[in-house]
N, C-alpha and C positions, 0 to 999 in steps of 0.2 A: 683322765676325764675328758670327754668330748665337749667342745664349746657348744652352747645352746642359746636359744633366745632369752632364757631366764637369766643368763649371766651378763647380758648386754647392759651397757650403761643406760641410765634413766633417760637422757635426751633421745637416744636412738629408739628406745622402747616407746616413748611418747610420740615420736615422729611416725613410727610404724603404725601405732594405734590410730593416730589422726588420719593418716592416709587411708587406712582400712575403713574407718567410719565415713570418710568422704566418698570413697568408692561405693559403699553400701547406699549412701544417701543418693548419689547420682543414679544408681541402678533403680532405686525405688521411684524416683522422679520420672525417669524415662519410661519405666513400665506403666506407671499411672497415666502418663501422657499418651502412650500408644494404645491404651485400652479402649475398646469401642465404647462410645457414649450411648446412653439410653435414648431411644427415639421418642418415647412418650413422656408426658409430664408426670404421670403417676408412677413413680418408682416404688413407693411404699403403699401398695394397694391394701395389704392386710392392716397396716397401721392406720390408714385412712378410714377403713371400715370400723376399726375399734374406736377411733375417736368419734365417728359419727353416731355410733350406738352407745356411747358412754352415758350412763345415767338412766337408760331405759331398762325396764324390768326384763328379766330373762324369760325367754319363750319356753313354755312347757313342751315336753315331748309329746 
């Protein structure tokens, strides 16, 4: 039988999982920080329009 990751002892398994999660977290943080930021203040234009028209009667076709 070949040794595999599933036969590893628990501290090794836990250490590998923690390092993997930390690397994923670092990747997500870096990708969000390098993403271009929106220039305008109105990011949610559709949501703003829905909020402004809430409670008004629907227009007939």
